[in-house]
C-alpha positions as CSV (number, residue, x, y, z in Angstrom):
1,M,0.0,-0.1,0.1
2,N,1.6,3.5,-1.1
3,K,0.9,7.0,-0.7
4,T,-0.7,7.0,-4.1
5,I,-3.2,4.8,-2.9
6,S,-4.2,6.7,-0.3
7,V,-4.4,9.7,-2.1
8,F,-6.8,7.4,-4.6
9,I,-9.3,6.7,-1.2
10,W,-9.2,9.9,0.0
11,L,-10.2,11.4,-3.5
12,L,-13.1,8.7,-3.8
13,C,-14.3,9.5,-0.4
14,C,-14.7,12.9,-0.9
15,A,-16.5,12.1,-4.4
16,L,-18.9,10.0,-2.8
17,N,-20.0,12.6,-0.2
18,A,-21.0,14.9,-3.1
19,Q,-23.1,12.3,-4.2
20,S,-26.3,13.9,-1.6
21,H,-28.7,11.0,-3.0
22,A,-26.7,8.5,-1.0
23,S,-27.8,9.8,2.2
24,T,-29.6,12.5,4.2
25,T,-27.6,14.3,6.8
26,K,-29.3,16.0,9.9
27,T,-28.3,18.0,12.9
28,L,-29.2,16.8,16.0
29,K,-29.0,19.5,19.1
30,I,-28.5,17.9,22.2
31,D,-29.1,20.7,25.2
32,S,-25.9,19.0,27.6
33,K,-26.7,19.6,31.4
34,I,-22.9,18.0,32.1
35,Y,-21.4,20.7,29.9
36,G,-24.0,23.4,30.5
37,V,-24.2,24.2,26.5
38,T,-25.7,22.8,23.4
39,L,-24.1,20.5,21.3
40,D,-24.7,19.8,17.5
41,F,-24.1,16.2,15.8
42,S,-24.2,15.4,12.0
43,V,-26.5,12.4,11.6
44,S,-26.5,11.0,8.1
45,L,-29.0,8.5,7.4
46,P,-28.7,5.5,5.0
47,K,-29.9,5.4,1.5
48,G,-33.7,4.5,1.7
49,Y,-34.1,5.1,5.7
50,A,-37.2,7.2,5.2
51,K,-39.1,4.4,3.1
52,S,-38.0,1.2,5.6
53,T,-38.4,0.1,8.7
54,Q,-35.4,-1.3,9.4
55,K,-32.8,-0.7,11.9
56,Y,-29.5,0.0,11.5
57,P,-25.8,0.0,13.7
58,L,-24.3,3.4,14.1
59,I,-20.8,4.6,14.0
60,F,-19.9,7.3,16.2
61,S,-16.5,9.7,16.0
62,F,-15.7,12.6,18.2
63,N,-14.1,14.5,14.7
64,H,-16.2,16.5,12.6
65,D,-13.7,16.4,9.7
66,G,-14.4,13.0,9.5
67,H,-17.9,12.6,9.0
68,S,-17.2,13.0,5.1
69,Y,-15.1,9.8,4.8
70,L,-17.1,7.8,7.4
71,N,-20.0,8.8,5.4
72,G,-18.6,8.0,1.8
73,L,-16.8,4.9,2.5
74,N,-20.2,3.5,4.4
75,H,-22.2,4.6,1.0
76,W,-19.4,2.6,-1.0
77,L,-19.0,-0.6,0.9
78,S,-22.7,-0.8,1.4
79,H,-24.6,0.0,-1.3
80,N,-24.0,-2.9,-3.5
81,G,-25.9,-5.3,-1.2
82,D,-24.8,-4.6,2.0
83,Q,-21.3,-5.7,1.6
84,P,-18.9,-6.0,3.3
85,W,-20.1,-2.8,5.3
86,L,-23.7,-3.1,6.6
87,Q,-25.5,0.1,5.7
88,T,-24.9,2.4,9.1
89,I,-26.1,5.3,10.8
90,V,-23.0,8.1,10.4
91,V,-22.6,10.2,13.8
92,T,-20.0,12.6,14.5
93,T,-19.9,16.2,15.8
94,A,-21.1,18.5,13.6
95,R,-18.0,21.4,14.7
96,Y,-15.0,21.7,16.8
97,N,-15.9,22.6,20.1
98,K,-13.7,22.6,23.2
99,E,-16.0,20.6,25.5
100,L,-16.1,17.5,23.0
101,S,-12.5,17.6,21.7
102,T,-9.7,14.9,22.9
103,R,-6.9,16.8,22.2
104,D,-6.6,18.4,25.4
105,I,-6.8,14.3,26.9
106,Y,-2.8,14.8,27.2
107,G,-3.5,17.1,30.0
108,Q,-6.5,16.3,31.9
109,G,-6.6,12.6,31.5
110,Q,-9.2,10.5,33.6
111,E,-11.1,13.6,34.2
112,K,-11.4,14.7,31.0
113,A,-12.4,10.8,29.6
114,D,-14.8,10.1,32.2
115,Q,-16.6,13.3,31.6
116,L,-16.6,12.3,28.0
117,Q,-17.8,9.0,29.0
118,N,-20.7,10.4,30.9
119,F,-21.9,12.8,28.2
120,L,-22.1,9.7,25.5
121,Q,-23.5,7.2,28.4
122,Q,-26.0,10.0,29.7
123,E,-27.1,12.2,26.6
124,L,-26.1,11.7,23.3
125,L,-26.4,7.6,23.1
126,P,-29.7,7.7,24.4
127,Q,-30.9,10.6,22.3
128,L,-29.5,8.6,19.3
129,D,-31.6,5.5,20.1
130,R,-34.9,7.6,20.8
131,Q,-34.9,9.6,17.8
132,Y,-33.5,7.1,15.1
133,R,-33.8,3.4,14.4
134,T,-30.5,2.2,15.8
135,N,-30.4,-1.5,16.6
136,G,-28.5,-1.5,19.5
137,Y,-24.9,-1.7,17.4
138,K,-22.4,1.1,18.5
139,I,-19.4,1.5,17.0
140,F,-16.9,4.1,18.5
141,N,-14.4,5.2,15.7
142,G,-11.1,7.5,17.3
143,F,-8.2,8.9,15.9
144,F,-4.8,9.8,17.8
145,G,-6.7,11.5,20.9
146,S,-9.7,10.0,20.6
147,A,-8.1,6.7,19.8
148,T,-6.8,6.7,23.3
149,F,-10.5,7.2,24.3
150,S,-11.7,4.4,22.5
151,I,-8.8,2.1,24.3
152,Y,-9.9,3.8,27.6
153,T,-13.6,3.2,27.5
154,L,-13.2,-0.4,26.4
155,L,-10.9,-1.1,29.4
156,T,-13.6,1.2,31.7
157,K,-17.2,1.3,30.2
158,P,-17.2,-1.7,27.4
159,T,-20.8,-1.3,27.5
160,L,-20.7,1.9,25.5
161,F,-20.3,0.6,22.7
162,N,-19.8,-3.1,20.6
163,A,-16.7,-2.3,18.8
164,Y,-14.0,-0.1,19.3
165,I,-11.3,1.6,16.5
166,A,-8.1,3.2,17.6
167,A,-5.9,4.5,14.7
168,S,-2.6,6.0,15.9
169,P,-3.6,6.0,19.5
170,T,-1.3,7.8,22.2
171,F,0.6,7.0,25.2
172,G,1.9,10.0,27.0
173,D,2.8,9.8,30.4
174,T,-0.2,11.5,31.4
175,E,-2.8,10.2,28.9
176,L,-5.0,8.0,31.0
177,Q,-1.9,5.6,31.5
178,L,-3.4,3.0,29.1
179,L,-0.7,0.1,29.4
180,K,-1.1,0.0,33.3
181,L,-4.7,0.3,32.7
182,A,-4.7,-2.7,30.3
183,D,-2.9,-5.1,33.0
184,K,-5.4,-4.5,35.2
185,Q,-8.7,-4.4,33.6
186,L,-8.1,-6.8,30.1
187,K,-9.1,-10.1,32.1
188,K,-12.3,-8.4,33.4
189,L,-13.5,-8.3,29.6
190,K,-13.9,-11.9,30.1
191,N,-17.5,-13.5,28.6
192,L,-18.3,-10.1,26.9
193,R,-18.4,-10.3,23.2
194,R,-16.2,-6.6,22.3
195,F,-14.3,-5.4,19.2
196,L,-11.0,-3.7,19.0
197,F,-9.1,-2.4,16.2
198,I,-6.1,-1.1,17.2
199,S,-3.1,0.5,14.0
200,S,-0.3,2.8,13.9
201,G,2.6,3.8,11.3
202,N,5.8,5.4,11.5
203,S,5.8,9.0,11.1
204,T,7.4,11.8,12.8
205,I,4.0,12.5,14.7
206,E,3.8,8.5,15.6
207,Q,7.1,7.6,16.3
208,P,7.0,8.3,20.1
209,H,4.0,6.2,20.4
210,L,5.4,2.9,18.8
211,Q,7.3,1.5,21.5
212,R,4.2,1.5,23.6
213,F,2.0,0.4,20.8
214,T,4.1,-2.7,20.7
215,D,3.5,-3.2,24.1
216,L,-0.2,-2.8,24.2
217,I,0.2,-5.3,21.3
218,T,2.1,-7.8,23.5
219,L,-0.4,-7.0,26.6
220,L,-3.5,-8.0,24.6
221,E,-1.4,-11.3,23.4
222,Q,-0.9,-12.3,26.6
223,Q,-3.8,-11.1,28.5
224,A,-7.0,-10.6,26.2
225,P,-10.1,-13.1,26.7
226,E,-11.3,-14.9,24.0
227,S,-14.0,-12.7,23.8
228,L,-12.6,-9.7,22.8
229,D,-12.3,-10.2,19.0
230,W,-8.7,-7.7,18.6
231,H,-6.9,-7.0,15.7
232,H,-4.3,-5.1,14.6
233,R,-2.2,-2.9,12.0
234,R,1.6,-1.6,10.9
235,Y,0.6,1.3,8.3
236,D,3.9,2.1,8.0
237,D,4.2,3.1,4.3
238,L,1.4,5.7,4.9
239,N,0.8,9.3,5.5
240,Y,-0.3,9.7,9.5
241,M,-3.3,11.2,8.0
242,S,-4.1,8.3,5.8
243,Q,-4.3,6.2,8.9
244,P,-8.2,6.6,10.0
245,I,-9.2,6.2,6.4
246,F,-7.3,3.1,5.9
247,A,-8.2,1.7,9.8
248,V,-12.2,2.2,9.5
249,T,-12.2,0.4,6.3
250,A,-10.6,-2.5,7.4
251,A,-12.2,-2.6,11.0
252,T,-15.5,-2.4,9.6
253,Q,-15.1,-5.6,7.0
254,L,-13.7,-7.0,10.1
255,I,-16.7,-6.2,12.1
256,F,-18.8,-7.4,9.5
257,K,-17.5,-10.1,8.5
258,P,-19.8,-12.8,9.5
259,A,-22.8,-10.9,8.8
260,T,-22.0,-10.4,5.1
261,T,-20.0,-13.3,4.1
262,S,-21.9,-16.6,3.3
263,L,-20.8,-19.8,4.6
264,R,-19.1,-22.2,2.1
265,A,-21.8,-24.4,1.1
266,T,-19.1,-27.6,1.2
267,G,-18.0,-26.6,5.1
268,K,-19.0,-28.4,7.5
269,I,-21.7,-26.2,9.1
270,A,-23.4,-26.0,5.2
271,Q,-23.2,-29.4,5.1
272,Q,-25.6,-30.1,7.7
273,G,-28.6,-28.9,5.9
274,P,-30.9,-25.6,6.5
275,T,-31.6,-26.2,9.6
276,A,-28.1,-25.9,10.7
277,I,-27.1,-22.4,8.6
278,I,-30.5,-21.2,10.4
279,A,-28.8,-21.8,14.0
280,Y,-25.8,-20.8,13.2
281,Y,-27.0,-17.3,12.1
282,K,-29.6,-17.3,15.0
283,K,-26.5,-17.6,17.1
284,L,-24.6,-15.0,15.5
285,S,-27.5,-12.9,15.5
286,D,-28.0,-12.8,19.5
287,S,-24.5,-13.5,20.7
288,L,-22.5,-11.5,18.5
289,Y,-24.5,-8.6,16.8
290,G,-27.7,-8.5,19.0
291,F,-29.7,-7.8,15.5
292,D,-31.0,-10.5,13.1
293,I,-28.7,-11.6,10.4
294,S,-30.5,-13.3,7.5
295,P,-29.2,-17.0,6.2
296,Q,-30.7,-16.6,3.0
297,E,-27.7,-16.0,1.2
298,S,-26.0,-19.4,3.2
299,I,-29.2,-21.3,1.8
300,D,-28.9,-20.3,-1.3
301,D,-25.4,-20.9,-2.3
302,L,-26.0,-24.5,-0.7
303,G,-29.4,-24.7,-3.1
304,H,-26.6,-24.0,-6.2
305,H,-24.5,-26.4,-4.9
306,Y,-27.0,-29.4,-5.2
307,L,-28.9,-27.9,-8.4
308,E,-26.9,-29.7,-10.9
309,L,-26.3,-33.1,-9.4
310,Q,-29.4,-33.3,-7.1
311,P,-32.0,-30.7,-8.3
312,A,-34.7,-32.9,-6.0
313,K,-32.2,-31.6,-3.3
314,A,-31.9,-28.1,-4.4
315,L,-35.7,-27.7,-4.7
316,Q,-36.2,-28.4,-1.4
317,I,-33.7,-26.0,-0.2
318,F,-34.6,-23.0,-2.4
319,T,-38.3,-23.9,-1.6
320,L,-37.6,-23.5,2.4
321,N,-35.4,-20.5,1.2
322,A,-38.7,-18.7,-0.5
323,N,-41.0,-19.5,2.3
324,L,-38.5,-17.8,4.6
325,N,-38.1,-14.7,2.6
326,P,-41.3,-14.9,0.1
327,N,-40.5,-11.1,-0.5
328,S,-36.9,-11.8,-1.8
329,H,-36.7,-12.3,-5.7
330,W,-33.4,-14.1,-5.3
331,A,-34.9,-16.8,-3.1
332,L,-37.9,-17.1,-5.7
333,N,-35.6,-16.9,-8.5
334,G,-33.7,-20.2,-7.5
335,Q,-36.7,-22.3,-6.8
336,A,-37.5,-21.3,-10.4
337,K,-33.8,-22.8,-11.4
338,A,-35.0,-25.8,-9.7
339,Y,-38.4,-26.3,-11.3
340,E,-36.6,-26.1,-14.4
341,A,-33.5,-28.4,-13.7
342,L,-36.5,-31.0,-12.8
343,G,-38.2,-30.3,-15.7
344,Q,-41.2,-28.6,-14.6
345,L,-41.5,-26.1,-16.9
346,E,-45.1,-24.8,-15.6
347,L,-44.1,-24.4,-12.1
348,A,-40.9,-22.8,-13.2
349,V,-42.5,-20.0,-15.1
350,K,-44.9,-19.4,-12.7
351,T,-42.4,-19.1,-10.2
352,Q,-40.3,-17.0,-12.6
353,Q,-43.5,-14.7,-12.8
354,K,-43.5,-14.0,-9.1
355,T,-39.7,-13.4,-9.0
356,L,-40.4,-10.6,-11.7
357,A,-43.3,-9.2,-9.2
358,V,-41.4,-9.5,-6.5
359,A,-38.5,-7.7,-8.3
360,G,-40.2,-5.2,-9.5
361,A,-40.9,-3.4,-5.8
362,D,-37.3,-3.2,-5.1
363,P,-36.3,0.3,-5.5
364,D,-32.5,-0.7,-5.4
365,L,-32.9,-3.8,-8.2
366,F,-30.1,-3.4,-10.9
367,P,-31.3,-3.0,-14.5
368,Y,-28.7,-6.1,-15.0
369,H,-31.0,-8.4,-12.8
370,Q,-34.4,-7.0,-14.0
371,N,-33.1,-7.9,-17.5
372,L,-31.7,-11.3,-16.7
373,Y,-35.2,-12.2,-14.7
374,N,-37.2,-11.0,-18.3
375,N,-34.6,-12.8,-20.0
376,R,-35.1,-16.3,-17.9
377,L,-38.7,-16.0,-17.9
378,A,-38.6,-15.6,-21.9
379,Q,-36.5,-18.4,-22.2
380,L,-38.7,-20.5,-20.2
381,S,-41.8,-20.0,-21.4
382,A,-40.4,-20.4,-25.1
383,A,-39.4,-24.0,-23.6
384,L,-42.7,-24.6,-22.0
385,H,-44.3,-23.9,-25.5
386,T,-42.0,-26.3,-27.4
387,S,-42.4,-28.8,-24.6
388,K,-46.4,-28.9,-25.9
389,D,-45.7,-28.7,-29.4
């Protein structure tokens, strides 16, 4: 990875952010009793939010300048079938304000950090949950001073967020004494499913912190419980300001990988059948995310795995998928393929007609898939007509 690539990604994010149709950005005002002032936040809602009842994960950052790249990256990585980053509500401060700045964590340390935590826990996060359709899964995205705060919060109030991203955290003597805290608190995270992504580079600004960064990685290797899903990266060839972009891109793909990557049809779980697949995703939904993850794609892949050699078995799988997801044109299309493979052309035509009807109600359906469904219906109809002659 080189600086040219990082500049390209930055320009891509800026271009995506200019696409105002991709999301709706609102301003949320919090009359803070903790700080005694009104604080403004930018809240970007995913495309289609107003027309759906869906609930969404939330990502939060104290960096108002980060709103552009967070919103742009989320749109780019989620607009094509929610992969590899689920559509997410993006929240940042609307502008710089001294109350919420993490810059002076250097001097104020724990007192400042605890006040920020209280504000998040008592005022901002509850208001976001009341006003927007959040699904309970929350990500904290931190850079430099706020990355330090991210790790501190994981260690002291881990239930505030489900996932913590810390790009280029600082480790000065007065900055929360993270190493001592980690040595004391890491084991207390046992049985609490949390995610941590921590990264750094080799820039002039980061070099004073690299030894302690390495020491923290060693502590994590030695003491982190299995329930803490943690990852680290060194981006030594990147500019310092590129760090948060690469960190959030890598981290969110790791966070949502189980939700956005279907099970291998030849894998141990899938080969046990659809019931095992459904059970896997229920456990994933209940114990990891706290919101429903659909098994539809993995069941569909399993059906296609059997389609050529065992079409009757494929039909059972596709039919189950269609019954579980009656408003899914993907599931119905698979069922139509199975009927065709079995030579049941009348049922194939009828099911493909249903596929088109359901697809017509999908505002995000690509013209490619619309044409594909139309062409398949024409082919099936022609084959049925020929069979009757």
